[in-house]
All heavy atoms as TSV, in Angstrom:
chain	resi	resn	atom	element	x	y	z
A	1	MET	N	N	67.068	21.142	119.421
A	1	MET	CA	C	67.608	21.608	118.163
A	1	MET	C	C	67.077	22.992	117.821
A	1	MET	O	O	67.785	23.809	117.274
A	1	MET	CB	C	67.261	20.584	117.073
A	1	MET	CG	C	67.739	20.956	115.699
A	1	MET	SD	S	69.524	21.012	115.602
A	1	MET	CE	C	69.746	22.515	114.717
A	2	TYR	N	N	65.808	23.249	118.155
A	2	TYR	CA	C	65.226	24.562	117.858
A	2	TYR	C	C	66.021	25.669	118.537
A	2	TYR	O	O	66.353	26.676	117.912
A	2	TYR	CB	C	63.751	24.597	118.281
A	2	TYR	CG	C	63.149	25.976	118.180
A	2	TYR	CD1	C	62.827	26.506	116.943
A	2	TYR	CD2	C	62.942	26.744	119.314
A	2	TYR	CE1	C	62.298	27.787	116.833
A	2	TYR	CE2	C	62.413	28.016	119.223
A	2	TYR	CZ	C	62.096	28.526	117.987
A	2	TYR	OH	O	61.574	29.792	117.877
A	3	GLU	N	N	66.333	25.493	119.817
A	3	GLU	CA	C	67.083	26.513	120.555
A	3	GLU	C	C	68.485	26.688	119.971
A	3	GLU	O	O	68.996	27.802	119.900
A	3	GLU	CB	C	67.157	26.170	122.040
A	3	GLU	CG	C	65.862	26.414	122.780
A	3	GLU	CD	C	65.367	27.852	122.688
A	3	GLU	OE1	O	66.189	28.785	122.777
A	3	GLU	OE2	O	64.147	28.039	122.506
A	4	GLN	N	N	69.086	25.598	119.556
A	4	GLN	CA	C	70.412	25.662	118.954
A	4	GLN	C	C	70.367	26.446	117.638
A	4	GLN	O	O	71.222	27.288	117.372
A	4	GLN	CB	C	70.922	24.238	118.721
A	4	GLN	CG	C	72.392	24.125	118.521
A	4	GLN	CD	C	72.845	22.668	118.519
A	4	GLN	OE1	O	72.047	21.736	118.576
A	4	GLN	NE2	N	74.137	22.453	118.455
A	5	LEU	N	N	69.355	26.173	116.837
A	5	LEU	CA	C	69.190	26.884	115.577
A	5	LEU	C	C	68.893	28.358	115.835
A	5	LEU	O	O	69.412	29.240	115.135
A	5	LEU	CB	C	68.073	26.240	114.752
A	5	LEU	CG	C	67.866	26.764	113.340
A	5	LEU	CD1	C	69.154	26.667	112.522
A	5	LEU	CD2	C	66.756	26.000	112.658
A	6	LYS	N	N	68.103	28.621	116.831
A	6	LYS	CA	C	67.784	29.997	117.200
A	6	LYS	C	C	69.059	30.758	117.585
A	6	LYS	O	O	69.262	31.895	117.159
A	6	LYS	CB	C	66.784	29.992	118.361
A	6	LYS	CG	C	66.273	31.340	118.743
A	6	LYS	CD	C	65.188	31.196	119.805
A	6	LYS	CE	C	64.632	32.530	120.213
A	6	LYS	NZ	N	63.545	32.396	121.181
A	7	GLN	N	N	69.928	30.120	118.347
A	7	GLN	CA	C	71.190	30.752	118.745
A	7	GLN	C	C	72.069	31.046	117.537
A	7	GLN	O	O	72.719	32.094	117.469
A	7	GLN	CB	C	71.926	29.872	119.743
A	7	GLN	CG	C	71.265	29.815	121.092
A	7	GLN	CD	C	71.921	28.792	122.010
A	7	GLN	OE1	O	72.950	28.200	121.676
A	7	GLN	NE2	N	71.320	28.579	123.157
A	8	ILE	N	N	72.090	30.144	116.578
A	8	ILE	CA	C	72.858	30.358	115.346
A	8	ILE	C	C	72.318	31.583	114.617
A	8	ILE	O	O	73.083	32.432	114.159
A	8	ILE	CB	C	72.813	29.118	114.424
A	8	ILE	CG1	C	73.573	27.956	115.043
A	8	ILE	CG2	C	73.393	29.455	113.046
A	8	ILE	CD1	C	73.388	26.631	114.320
A	9	MET	N	N	71.008	31.679	114.520
A	9	MET	CA	C	70.387	32.798	113.804
A	9	MET	C	C	70.702	34.141	114.462
A	9	MET	O	O	70.992	35.114	113.777
A	9	MET	CB	C	68.868	32.607	113.733
A	9	MET	CG	C	68.425	31.330	113.048
A	9	MET	SD	S	68.947	31.208	111.347
A	9	MET	CE	C	67.955	32.457	110.617
A	10	VAL	N	N	70.665	34.171	115.776
A	10	VAL	CA	C	70.958	35.403	116.509
A	10	VAL	C	C	72.436	35.754	116.384
A	10	VAL	O	O	72.800	36.891	116.057
A	10	VAL	CB	C	70.551	35.273	117.998
A	10	VAL	CG1	C	71.066	36.433	118.813
A	10	VAL	CG2	C	69.042	35.149	118.124
A	11	ARG	N	N	73.280	34.782	116.627
A	11	ARG	CA	C	74.723	35.012	116.649
A	11	ARG	C	C	75.300	35.299	115.264
A	11	ARG	O	O	76.038	36.248	115.072
A	11	ARG	CB	C	75.404	33.798	117.284
A	11	ARG	CG	C	76.886	33.952	117.520
A	11	ARG	CD	C	77.495	32.723	118.205
A	11	ARG	NE	N	77.417	31.536	117.361
A	11	ARG	CZ	C	76.639	30.474	117.621
A	11	ARG	NH1	N	75.891	30.441	118.690
A	11	ARG	NH2	N	76.638	29.444	116.810
A	12	LYS	N	N	74.949	34.484	114.306
A	12	LYS	CA	C	75.585	34.559	112.984
A	12	LYS	C	C	74.924	35.560	112.039
A	12	LYS	O	O	75.593	36.173	111.220
A	12	LYS	CB	C	75.595	33.174	112.355
A	12	LYS	CG	C	76.520	33.051	111.177
A	12	LYS	CD	C	76.928	31.618	111.024
A	12	LYS	CE	C	78.002	31.410	110.042
A	12	LYS	NZ	N	79.321	31.844	110.435
A	13	PHE	N	N	73.606	35.717	112.173
A	13	PHE	CA	C	72.878	36.562	111.227
A	13	PHE	C	C	72.227	37.775	111.873
A	13	PHE	O	O	71.491	38.504	111.218
A	13	PHE	CB	C	71.830	35.720	110.489
A	13	PHE	CG	C	72.431	34.563	109.765
A	13	PHE	CD1	C	72.354	33.279	110.282
A	13	PHE	CD2	C	73.112	34.736	108.572
A	13	PHE	CE1	C	72.923	32.200	109.630
A	13	PHE	CE2	C	73.696	33.668	107.905
A	13	PHE	CZ	C	73.598	32.395	108.439
A	14	GLN	N	N	72.475	37.974	113.162
A	14	GLN	CA	C	71.951	39.108	113.908
A	14	GLN	C	C	70.427	39.259	113.785
A	14	GLN	O	O	69.885	40.357	113.727
A	14	GLN	CB	C	72.631	40.429	113.485
A	14	GLN	CG	C	74.081	40.544	113.894
A	14	GLN	CD	C	75.010	39.715	113.041
A	14	GLN	OE1	O	74.893	39.681	111.830
A	14	GLN	NE2	N	75.943	39.031	113.669
A	15	VAL	N	N	69.736	38.139	113.736
A	15	VAL	CA	C	68.272	38.153	113.708
A	15	VAL	C	C	67.790	38.344	115.145
A	15	VAL	O	O	68.236	37.619	116.035
A	15	VAL	CB	C	67.715	36.825	113.137
A	15	VAL	CG1	C	66.201	36.792	113.211
A	15	VAL	CG2	C	68.190	36.616	111.709
A	16	PRO	N	N	66.913	39.326	115.375
A	16	PRO	CA	C	66.398	39.518	116.730
A	16	PRO	C	C	65.693	38.255	117.231
A	16	PRO	O	O	64.883	37.662	116.520
A	16	PRO	CB	C	65.414	40.679	116.587
A	16	PRO	CG	C	65.859	41.401	115.351
A	16	PRO	CD	C	66.412	40.335	114.448
A	17	SER	N	N	65.998	37.877	118.441
A	17	SER	CA	C	65.459	36.655	119.035
A	17	SER	C	C	63.928	36.615	118.991
A	17	SER	O	O	63.332	35.563	118.767
A	17	SER	CB	C	65.955	36.538	120.472
A	17	SER	OG	O	65.488	35.368	121.062
A	18	ALA	N	N	63.294	37.750	119.179
A	18	ALA	CA	C	61.832	37.814	119.203
A	18	ALA	C	C	61.205	37.464	117.847
A	18	ALA	O	O	60.051	37.045	117.783
A	18	ALA	CB	C	61.374	39.198	119.637
A	19	GLU	N	N	61.958	37.622	116.772
A	19	GLU	CA	C	61.442	37.319	115.432
A	19	GLU	C	C	61.531	35.837	115.086
A	19	GLU	O	O	60.935	35.383	114.114
A	19	GLU	CB	C	62.207	38.117	114.374
A	19	GLU	CG	C	61.950	39.600	114.426
A	19	GLU	CD	C	62.693	40.341	113.336
A	19	GLU	OE1	O	63.117	39.729	112.340
A	19	GLU	OE2	O	62.852	41.565	113.498
A	20	ILE	N	N	62.286	35.086	115.855
A	20	ILE	CA	C	62.537	33.684	115.537
A	20	ILE	C	C	61.468	32.812	116.179
A	20	ILE	O	O	61.412	32.668	117.390
A	20	ILE	CB	C	63.943	33.267	115.999
A	20	ILE	CG1	C	64.982	34.179	115.356
A	20	ILE	CG2	C	64.200	31.806	115.664
A	20	ILE	CD1	C	66.379	34.008	115.897
A	21	LYS	N	N	60.611	32.273	115.313
A	21	LYS	CA	C	59.519	31.396	115.739
A	21	LYS	C	C	59.463	30.209	114.783
A	21	LYS	O	O	59.889	30.315	113.638
A	21	LYS	CB	C	58.202	32.158	115.703
A	21	LYS	CG	C	58.189	33.348	116.642
A	21	LYS	CD	C	56.897	34.101	116.546
A	21	LYS	CE	C	56.843	35.145	117.609
A	21	LYS	NZ	N	57.020	36.471	117.244
A	22	PRO	N	N	58.959	29.077	115.231
A	22	PRO	CA	C	58.944	27.884	114.369
A	22	PRO	C	C	58.251	28.097	113.020
A	22	PRO	O	O	58.673	27.531	112.018
A	22	PRO	CB	C	58.186	26.850	115.207
A	22	PRO	CG	C	58.404	27.277	116.606
A	22	PRO	CD	C	58.454	28.782	116.568
A	23	GLU	N	N	57.221	28.919	112.984
A	23	GLU	CA	C	56.457	29.087	111.744
A	23	GLU	C	C	57.040	30.106	110.773
A	23	GLU	O	O	56.597	30.217	109.639
A	23	GLU	CB	C	55.004	29.455	112.061
A	23	GLU	CG	C	54.820	30.813	112.698
A	23	GLU	CD	C	55.009	30.837	114.216
A	23	GLU	OE1	O	55.300	29.799	114.835
A	23	GLU	OE2	O	54.881	31.930	114.787
A	24	VAL	N	N	58.059	30.845	111.193
A	24	VAL	CA	C	58.643	31.865	110.334
A	24	VAL	C	C	59.486	31.208	109.237
A	24	VAL	O	O	60.079	30.154	109.442
A	24	VAL	CB	C	59.477	32.873	111.166
A	24	VAL	CG1	C	60.791	32.275	111.606
A	24	VAL	CG2	C	59.720	34.150	110.397
A	25	THR	N	N	59.507	31.843	108.066
A	25	THR	CA	C	60.328	31.312	106.975
A	25	THR	C	C	61.717	31.938	107.041
A	25	THR	O	O	61.904	33.019	107.598
A	25	THR	CB	C	59.712	31.607	105.590
A	25	THR	OG1	O	59.726	33.023	105.365
A	25	THR	CG2	C	58.298	31.072	105.483
A	26	LEU	N	N	62.666	31.254	106.441
A	26	LEU	CA	C	64.027	31.776	106.400
A	26	LEU	C	C	64.055	33.076	105.595
A	26	LEU	O	O	64.793	33.997	105.924
A	26	LEU	CB	C	64.968	30.739	105.801
A	26	LEU	CG	C	65.083	29.442	106.608
A	26	LEU	CD1	C	65.928	28.418	105.856
A	26	LEU	CD2	C	65.653	29.699	107.987
A	27	LYS	N	N	63.226	33.155	104.592
A	27	LYS	CA	C	63.138	34.372	103.781
A	27	LYS	C	C	62.595	35.532	104.617
A	27	LYS	O	O	63.080	36.658	104.514
A	27	LYS	CB	C	62.245	34.124	102.564
A	27	LYS	CG	C	62.239	35.258	101.577
A	27	LYS	CD	C	61.453	34.899	100.338
A	27	LYS	CE	C	61.528	36.025	99.329
A	27	LYS	NZ	N	60.841	35.684	98.085
A	28	ASP	N	N	61.590	35.247	105.458
A	28	ASP	CA	C	61.039	36.281	106.339
A	28	ASP	C	C	62.089	36.819	107.307
A	28	ASP	O	O	62.014	37.962	107.747
A	28	ASP	CB	C	59.850	35.754	107.145
A	28	ASP	CG	C	58.616	35.503	106.291
A	28	ASP	OD1	O	58.539	36.051	105.171
A	28	ASP	OD2	O	57.735	34.750	106.742
A	29	LEU	N	N	63.053	35.982	107.643
A	29	LEU	CA	C	64.131	36.394	108.543
A	29	LEU	C	C	65.226	37.168	107.811
A	29	LEU	O	O	66.194	37.605	108.415
A	29	LEU	CB	C	64.735	35.174	109.248
A	29	LEU	CG	C	63.806	34.455	110.218
A	29	LEU	CD1	C	64.471	33.206	110.759
A	29	LEU	CD2	C	63.394	35.381	111.358
A	30	GLY	N	N	65.063	37.309	106.497
A	30	GLY	CA	C	66.005	38.092	105.708
A	30	GLY	C	C	67.195	37.324	105.185
A	30	GLY	O	O	68.178	37.921	104.754
A	31	LEU	N	N	67.122	35.996	105.196
A	31	LEU	CA	C	68.233	35.197	104.706
A	31	LEU	C	C	68.159	35.048	103.189
A	31	LEU	O	O	67.131	34.664	102.651
A	31	LEU	CB	C	68.241	33.820	105.370
A	31	LEU	CG	C	68.959	33.735	106.715
A	31	LEU	CD1	C	68.267	34.567	107.757
A	31	LEU	CD2	C	69.097	32.322	107.146
A	32	ASP	N	N	69.266	35.342	102.526
A	32	ASP	CA	C	69.339	35.157	101.087
A	32	ASP	C	C	70.108	33.867	100.787
A	32	ASP	O	O	70.462	33.120	101.702
A	32	ASP	CB	C	69.977	36.371	100.407
A	32	ASP	CG	C	71.417	36.646	100.862
A	32	ASP	OD1	O	72.084	35.716	101.393
A	32	ASP	OD2	O	71.879	37.782	100.681
A	33	SER	N	N	70.394	33.628	99.524
A	33	SER	CA	C	71.028	32.362	99.146
A	33	SER	C	C	72.421	32.202	99.749
A	33	SER	O	O	72.798	31.092	100.143
A	33	SER	CB	C	71.086	32.227	97.622
A	33	SER	OG	O	71.808	33.307	97.058
A	34	LEU	N	N	73.186	33.276	99.859
A	34	LEU	CA	C	74.513	33.175	100.490
A	34	LEU	C	C	74.381	32.885	101.983
A	34	LEU	O	O	75.185	32.127	102.545
A	34	LEU	CB	C	75.307	34.464	100.280
A	34	LEU	CG	C	75.822	34.696	98.858
A	34	LEU	CD1	C	76.521	36.042	98.757
A	34	LEU	CD2	C	76.764	33.586	98.438
A	35	ASP	N	N	73.378	33.465	102.612
A	35	ASP	CA	C	73.138	33.182	104.031
A	35	ASP	C	C	72.793	31.719	104.241
A	35	ASP	O	O	73.178	31.123	105.246
A	35	ASP	CB	C	72.010	34.062	104.573
A	35	ASP	CG	C	72.387	35.538	104.630
A	35	ASP	OD1	O	73.577	35.846	104.850
A	35	ASP	OD2	O	71.485	36.375	104.468
A	36	LEU	N	N	72.062	31.133	103.300
A	36	LEU	CA	C	71.703	29.718	103.429
A	36	LEU	C	C	72.939	28.823	103.357
A	36	LEU	O	O	73.013	27.813	104.050
A	36	LEU	CB	C	70.681	29.318	102.359
A	36	LEU	CG	C	69.306	29.978	102.476
A	36	LEU	CD1	C	68.380	29.459	101.379
A	36	LEU	CD2	C	68.689	29.757	103.844
A	37	VAL	N	N	73.903	29.219	102.547
A	37	VAL	CA	C	75.162	28.470	102.484
A	37	VAL	C	C	75.861	28.563	103.845
A	37	VAL	O	O	76.316	27.552	104.386
A	37	VAL	CB	C	76.079	29.008	101.362
A	37	VAL	CG1	C	77.472	28.382	101.442
A	37	VAL	CG2	C	75.459	28.757	100.000
A	38	GLU	N	N	75.922	29.774	104.405
A	38	GLU	CA	C	76.548	29.958	105.720
A	38	GLU	C	C	75.802	29.188	106.802
A	38	GLU	O	O	76.415	28.590	107.683
A	38	GLU	CB	C	76.571	31.444	106.092
A	38	GLU	CG	C	77.602	32.242	105.331
A	38	GLU	CD	C	77.675	33.668	105.827
A	38	GLU	OE1	O	77.805	33.876	107.056
A	38	GLU	OE2	O	77.582	34.572	104.991
A	39	LEU	N	N	74.469	29.199	106.722
A	39	LEU	CA	C	73.669	28.482	107.704
A	39	LEU	C	C	73.915	26.983	107.615
A	39	LEU	O	O	74.054	26.312	108.641
A	39	LEU	CB	C	72.180	28.792	107.516
A	39	LEU	CG	C	71.216	28.106	108.471
A	39	LEU	CD1	C	71.536	28.433	109.926
A	39	LEU	CD2	C	69.780	28.502	108.128
A	40	SER	N	N	74.005	26.458	106.407
A	40	SER	CA	C	74.253	25.019	106.257
A	40	SER	C	C	75.604	24.640	106.861
A	40	SER	O	O	75.736	23.607	107.521
A	40	SER	CB	C	74.161	24.582	104.794
A	40	SER	OG	O	75.238	25.082	104.035
A	41	LEU	N	N	76.607	25.492	106.685
A	41	LEU	CA	C	77.927	25.235	107.266
A	41	LEU	C	C	77.883	25.328	108.789
A	41	LEU	O	O	78.492	24.509	109.478
A	41	LEU	CB	C	78.957	26.209	106.700
A	41	LEU	CG	C	79.271	26.054	105.213
A	41	LEU	CD1	C	80.151	27.207	104.728
A	41	LEU	CD2	C	79.927	24.723	104.940
A	42	ALA	N	N	77.161	26.302	109.313
A	42	ALA	CA	C	77.043	26.468	110.769
A	42	ALA	C	C	76.323	25.280	111.391
A	42	ALA	O	O	76.720	24.788	112.455
A	42	ALA	CB	C	76.309	27.769	111.093
A	43	ILE	N	N	75.280	24.802	110.733
A	43	ILE	CA	C	74.542	23.641	111.242
A	43	ILE	C	C	75.460	22.422	111.277
A	43	ILE	O	O	75.495	21.682	112.258
A	43	ILE	CB	C	73.284	23.357	110.392
A	43	ILE	CG1	C	72.237	24.448	110.642
A	43	ILE	CG2	C	72.712	21.982	110.697
A	43	ILE	CD1	C	71.045	24.403	109.694
A	44	GLU	N	N	76.242	22.232	110.212
A	44	GLU	CA	C	77.148	21.090	110.175
A	44	GLU	C	C	78.223	21.185	111.260
A	44	GLU	O	O	78.528	20.204	111.927
A	44	GLU	CB	C	77.812	20.975	108.804
A	44	GLU	CG	C	78.662	19.734	108.669
A	44	GLU	CD	C	79.190	19.495	107.276
A	44	GLU	OE1	O	78.914	20.301	106.368
A	44	GLU	OE2	O	79.886	18.482	107.095
A	45	GLN	N	N	78.769	22.379	111.463
A	45	GLN	CA	C	79.789	22.567	112.491
A	45	GLN	C	C	79.244	22.287	113.883
A	45	GLN	O	O	79.916	21.679	114.705
A	45	GLN	CB	C	80.328	24.000	112.467
A	45	GLN	CG	C	81.316	24.258	111.372
A	45	GLN	CD	C	81.827	25.693	111.416
A	45	GLN	OE1	O	81.126	26.604	111.833
A	45	GLN	NE2	N	83.043	25.884	110.967
A	46	GLU	N	N	78.042	22.756	114.153
A	46	GLU	CA	C	77.500	22.657	115.512
A	46	GLU	C	C	76.802	21.341	115.813
A	46	GLU	O	O	76.724	20.940	116.966
A	46	GLU	CB	C	76.570	23.834	115.786
A	46	GLU	CG	C	77.335	25.131	115.804
A	46	GLU	CD	C	76.645	26.227	116.558
A	46	GLU	OE1	O	75.763	25.941	117.394
A	46	GLU	OE2	O	76.999	27.391	116.308
A	47	THR	N	N	76.277	20.683	114.777
A	47	THR	CA	C	75.519	19.454	115.034
A	47	THR	C	C	76.145	18.218	114.417
A	47	THR	O	O	75.757	17.101	114.764
A	47	THR	CB	C	74.084	19.570	114.476
A	47	THR	OG1	O	74.135	19.638	113.043
A	47	THR	CG2	C	73.357	20.776	115.037
A	48	GLY	N	N	77.046	18.418	113.464
A	48	GLY	CA	C	77.646	17.282	112.777
A	48	GLY	C	C	76.753	16.717	111.678
A	48	GLY	O	O	77.072	15.703	111.074
A	49	VAL	N	N	75.647	17.402	111.405
A	49	VAL	CA	C	74.706	16.950	110.387
A	49	VAL	C	C	74.867	17.820	109.152
A	49	VAL	O	O	74.857	19.045	109.232
A	49	VAL	CB	C	73.247	17.043	110.906
A	49	VAL	CG1	C	72.260	16.745	109.800
A	49	VAL	CG2	C	73.055	16.088	112.065
A	50	ARG	N	N	74.997	17.169	108.010
A	50	ARG	CA	C	75.169	17.889	106.752
A	50	ARG	C	C	73.806	18.151	106.121
A	50	ARG	O	O	73.021	17.225	105.894
A	50	ARG	CB	C	76.030	17.076	105.803
A	50	ARG	CG	C	76.430	17.848	104.595
A	50	ARG	CD	C	77.679	17.237	103.998
A	50	ARG	NE	N	78.292	18.204	103.116
A	50	ARG	CZ	C	78.467	17.999	101.826
A	50	ARG	NH1	N	78.125	16.852	101.296
A	50	ARG	NH2	N	79.015	18.926	101.087
A	51	VAL	N	N	73.549	19.427	105.852
A	51	VAL	CA	C	72.327	19.863	105.186
A	51	VAL	C	C	72.756	20.878	104.127
A	51	VAL	O	O	73.505	21.800	104.427
A	51	VAL	CB	C	71.353	20.547	106.183
A	51	VAL	CG1	C	70.079	20.957	105.494
A	51	VAL	CG2	C	71.055	19.654	107.363
A	52	THR	N	N	72.291	20.709	102.907
A	52	THR	CA	C	72.691	21.634	101.851
A	52	THR	C	C	71.847	22.901	101.884
A	52	THR	O	O	70.748	22.922	102.449
A	52	THR	CB	C	72.554	20.993	100.458
A	52	THR	OG1	O	71.167	20.800	100.172
A	52	THR	CG2	C	73.307	19.671	100.370
A	53	ASP	N	N	72.363	23.938	101.258
A	53	ASP	CA	C	71.617	25.190	101.170
A	53	ASP	C	C	70.328	24.996	100.372
A	53	ASP	O	O	69.308	25.622	100.676
A	53	ASP	CB	C	72.469	26.312	100.582
A	53	ASP	CG	C	73.078	25.958	99.242
A	53	ASP	OD1	O	73.693	24.881	99.123
A	53	ASP	OD2	O	72.948	26.767	98.307
A	54	ASP	N	N	70.342	24.111	99.383
A	54	ASP	CA	C	69.129	23.831	98.616
A	54	ASP	C	C	68.066	23.174	99.490
A	54	ASP	O	O	66.883	23.482	99.375
A	54	ASP	CB	C	69.433	22.929	97.413
A	54	ASP	CG	C	70.234	23.646	96.338
A	54	ASP	OD1	O	70.132	24.888	96.232
A	54	ASP	OD2	O	70.973	22.962	95.601
A	55	GLU	N	N	68.493	22.276	100.364
A	55	GLU	CA	C	67.545	21.629	101.280
A	55	GLU	C	C	66.963	22.643	102.253
A	55	GLU	O	O	65.776	22.589	102.582
A	55	GLU	CB	C	68.233	20.503	102.043
A	55	GLU	CG	C	68.572	19.317	101.166
A	55	GLU	CD	C	69.443	18.302	101.864
A	55	GLU	OE1	O	70.357	18.675	102.629
A	55	GLU	OE2	O	69.199	17.095	101.628
A	56	LEU	N	N	67.786	23.578	102.701
A	56	LEU	CA	C	67.290	24.623	103.593
A	56	LEU	C	C	66.265	25.499	102.885
A	56	LEU	O	O	65.228	25.829	103.451
A	56	LEU	CB	C	68.443	25.480	104.117
A	56	LEU	CG	C	69.419	24.794	105.065
A	56	LEU	CD1	C	70.578	25.726	105.394
A	56	LEU	CD2	C	68.710	24.343	106.328
A	57	ALA	N	N	66.561	25.856	101.642
A	57	ALA	CA	C	65.627	26.682	100.871
A	57	ALA	C	C	64.312	25.948	100.654
A	57	ALA	O	O	63.224	26.538	100.749
A	57	ALA	CB	C	66.249	27.072	99.531
A	58	GLU	N	N	64.407	24.661	100.383
A	58	GLU	CA	C	63.211	23.849	100.163
A	58	GLU	C	C	62.396	23.680	101.448
A	58	GLU	O	O	61.173	23.677	101.426
A	58	GLU	CB	C	63.617	22.479	99.623
A	58	GLU	CG	C	62.467	21.676	99.075
A	58	GLU	CD	C	62.958	20.394	98.439
A	58	GLU	OE1	O	63.756	20.471	97.487
A	58	GLU	OE2	O	62.531	19.315	98.911
A	59	ALA	N	N	63.090	23.562	102.578
A	59	ALA	CA	C	62.401	23.397	103.862
A	59	ALA	C	C	61.569	24.629	104.183
A	59	ALA	O	O	60.445	24.513	104.682
A	59	ALA	CB	C	63.411	23.126	104.971
A	60	GLY	N	N	62.113	25.793	103.913
A	60	GLY	CA	C	61.366	27.029	104.092
A	60	GLY	C	C	61.211	27.481	105.530
A	60	GLY	O	O	61.912	28.361	105.984
A	61	ARG	N	N	60.309	26.876	106.249
A	61	ARG	CA	C	60.020	27.299	107.624
A	61	ARG	C	C	61.055	26.752	108.601
A	61	ARG	O	O	61.617	25.686	108.400
A	61	ARG	CB	C	58.629	26.846	108.038
A	61	ARG	CG	C	57.551	27.423	107.161
A	61	ARG	CD	C	56.187	27.337	107.804
A	61	ARG	NE	N	55.186	27.887	106.919
A	61	ARG	CZ	C	54.962	29.188	106.747
A	61	ARG	NH1	N	55.684	30.056	107.401
A	61	ARG	NH2	N	54.023	29.612	105.931
A	62	LEU	N	N	61.254	27.489	109.665
A	62	LEU	CA	C	62.226	27.101	110.673
A	62	LEU	C	C	61.896	25.740	111.271
A	62	LEU	O	O	62.789	24.927	111.488
A	62	LEU	CB	C	62.276	28.174	111.769
A	62	LEU	CG	C	63.588	28.360	112.478
A	62	LEU	CD1	C	64.719	28.633	111.507
A	62	LEU	CD2	C	63.492	29.474	113.487
A	63	ALA	N	N	60.622	25.475	111.506
A	63	ALA	CA	C	60.214	24.182	112.061
A	63	ALA	C	C	60.606	23.048	111.115
A	63	ALA	O	O	61.014	21.969	111.561
A	63	ALA	CB	C	58.716	24.158	112.324
A	64	SER	N	N	60.511	23.287	109.819
A	64	SER	CA	C	60.890	22.271	108.832
A	64	SER	C	C	62.398	22.041	108.829
A	64	SER	O	O	62.853	20.909	108.638
A	64	SER	CB	C	60.424	22.686	107.435
A	64	SER	OG	O	59.030	22.813	107.399
A	65	VAL	N	N	63.164	23.106	109.043
A	65	VAL	CA	C	64.621	22.969	109.129
A	65	VAL	C	C	64.982	22.136	110.350
A	65	VAL	O	O	65.819	21.230	110.275
A	65	VAL	CB	C	65.308	24.352	109.177
A	65	VAL	CG1	C	66.800	24.204	109.438
A	65	VAL	CG2	C	65.058	25.122	107.887
A	66	VAL	N	N	64.340	22.422	111.479
A	66	VAL	CA	C	64.586	21.649	112.699
A	66	VAL	C	C	64.270	20.180	112.458
A	66	VAL	O	O	65.049	19.297	112.816
A	66	VAL	CB	C	63.753	22.204	113.877
A	66	VAL	CG1	C	63.799	21.264	115.066
A	66	VAL	CG2	C	64.248	23.589	114.267
A	67	HIS	N	N	63.138	19.904	111.823
A	67	HIS	CA	C	62.753	18.517	111.531
A	67	HIS	C	C	63.778	17.845	110.622
A	67	HIS	O	O	64.173	16.695	110.844
A	67	HIS	CB	C	61.356	18.471	110.887
A	67	HIS	CG	C	60.943	17.104	110.490
A	67	HIS	ND1	N	60.586	16.141	111.415
A	67	HIS	CD2	C	60.860	16.513	109.277
A	67	HIS	CE1	C	60.287	15.024	110.776
A	67	HIS	NE2	N	60.450	15.226	109.478
A	68	LEU	N	N	64.225	18.552	109.601
A	68	LEU	CA	C	65.210	18.022	108.664
A	68	LEU	C	C	66.503	17.639	109.386
A	68	LEU	O	O	67.026	16.542	109.210
A	68	LEU	CB	C	65.505	19.054	107.572
A	68	LEU	CG	C	66.590	18.713	106.556
A	68	LEU	CD1	C	66.192	17.508	105.723
A	68	LEU	CD2	C	66.870	19.912	105.668
A	69	VAL	N	N	66.998	18.533	110.208
A	69	VAL	CA	C	68.268	18.298	110.899
A	69	VAL	C	C	68.114	17.165	111.935
A	69	VAL	O	O	68.971	16.279	112.021
A	69	VAL	CB	C	68.783	19.593	111.555
A	69	VAL	CG1	C	70.038	19.329	112.369
A	69	VAL	CG2	C	69.062	20.651	110.485
A	70	THR	N	N	67.038	17.173	112.684
A	70	THR	CA	C	66.865	16.120	113.693
A	70	THR	C	C	66.618	14.767	113.041
A	70	THR	O	O	67.043	13.746	113.571
A	70	THR	CB	C	65.726	16.445	114.687
A	70	THR	OG1	O	64.533	16.704	113.971
A	70	THR	CG2	C	66.084	17.628	115.558
A	71	SER	N	N	65.975	14.753	111.886
A	71	SER	CA	C	65.725	13.480	111.205
A	71	SER	C	C	67.016	12.838	110.693
A	71	SER	O	O	67.071	11.655	110.428
A	71	SER	CB	C	64.740	13.657	110.042
A	71	SER	OG	O	65.343	14.362	108.975
A	72	ARG	N	N	68.046	13.657	110.594
A	72	ARG	CA	C	69.346	13.142	110.147
A	72	ARG	C	C	70.272	12.821	111.311
A	72	ARG	O	O	71.456	12.584	111.126
A	72	ARG	CB	C	70.009	14.164	109.226
A	72	ARG	CG	C	69.209	14.308	107.953
A	72	ARG	CD	C	69.983	14.894	106.877
A	72	ARG	NE	N	69.168	14.928	105.675
A	72	ARG	CZ	C	69.456	15.637	104.623
A	72	ARG	NH1	N	70.546	16.359	104.602
A	72	ARG	NH2	N	68.671	15.607	103.580
A	73	GLY	N	N	69.721	12.857	112.514
A	73	GLY	CA	C	70.474	12.387	113.649
A	73	GLY	C	C	71.095	13.430	114.543
A	73	GLY	O	O	71.898	13.080	115.404
A	74	ALA	N	N	70.734	14.699	114.374
A	74	ALA	CA	C	71.275	15.722	115.271
A	74	ALA	C	C	70.742	15.505	116.673
A	74	ALA	O	O	69.584	15.153	116.859
A	74	ALA	CB	C	70.906	17.119	114.787
A	75	VAL	N	N	71.581	15.739	117.627
A	75	VAL	CA	C	71.159	15.616	119.020
A	75	VAL	C	C	70.345	16.842	119.388
A	75	VAL	O	O	70.791	17.967	119.180
A	75	VAL	CB	C	72.383	15.491	119.940
A	75	VAL	CG1	C	71.940	15.417	121.386
A	75	VAL	CG2	C	73.197	14.277	119.557
A	76	VAL	N	N	69.160	16.604	119.913
A	76	VAL	CA	C	68.258	17.708	120.242
A	76	VAL	C	C	68.646	18.311	121.569
A	76	VAL	O	O	68.962	17.652	122.503
A	76	VAL	CB	C	66.798	17.220	120.274
A	76	VAL	CG1	C	65.876	18.363	120.655
A	76	VAL	CG2	C	66.413	16.658	118.947
C-alpha cells in the first residue's frame, strides 16, 4: 500500500519521489485541504477503500494513512 500511495503522490500531486517517506506529514508534502479531497478520491478509485479528507488530515503522517487504508481492507 505504501508504494501505491507513493505513486499516487508522484503522479497526481507531482511530489518528488525522494521526499516521500513514511514519517513525512501530508502538510510537509504541500497538500492542502483540496488536495486531501483529491487524495481521498484517488485512494478510493485505486484501492476500493473509502477514506474521507478529514480522516486523512487527522492521520497526518504517510505511515498513518497507509495504516488507515490497510486497516479498512485495502490490498497491500
